[in-house]
C-alpha positions in Angstrom: 104.3 112.7 95.7 105.5 113.2 99.2 106.6 116.7 98.4 103.1 117.6 97.0 101.7 116.4 100.4 104.2 118.2 102.4 104.3 121.6 100.5 100.8 122.9 101.1 101.3 122.9 105.1 97.8 122.4 106.0 96.2 124.3 102.9 93.5 121.8 101.5 93.2 123.6 98.3 96.8 123.7 97.5 97.1 120.0 98.3 94.1 119.2 96.1 95.5 121.2 93.2 98.9 119.8 93.6 97.5 116.0 93.3 94.9 117.2 90.5 98.3 118.4 88.5 100.8 115.7 89.3 98.8 112.2 89.2 97.9 113.0 85.5 101.6 113.8 84.7 103.0 110.9 86.6 100.3 108.6 84.5 101.0 110.2 81.1 104.7 110.5 81.4 105.0 106.8 82.5 102.7 106.1 79.3 105.0 107.9 77.4 108.3 106.5 78.6 106.6 102.9 77.9 105.9 103.8 74.2 109.4 104.9 73.9 110.7 101.9 75.4 108.6 99.8 73.1 109.6 101.8 69.9 113.4 102.1 70.7 114.6 99.1 72.9 118.0 100.5 73.1 116.5 103.0 75.6 116.4 100.4 78.0 119.8 99.2 77.6 121.2 102.8 77.9 119.1 103.7 81.2 120.7 100.4 82.7 124.2 101.8 81.9 123.3 105.0 83.2 122.0 103.5 86.4 125.2 101.3 86.9 127.3 104.2 86.1 125.4 106.2 88.9 125.5 103.4 91.3 129.4 103.1 90.8 129.8 106.9 91.5 127.6 106.7 94.5 129.3 103.5 96.0 132.7 104.9 95.3 132.7 107.8 97.8 
């Protein structure tokens, strides 16, 4: 959301359009992820493993 606010560089129309497009995407996207996690709880475990692996990689260097 920070990028949506910074990208228009003072153009109010672009700011409003960006927010109108992005807010519903975030809301509906999070609902989709929630339904996926409810139907297939293995997704939670896989996401945790992925995040742990990325953390190990990031802290190694």
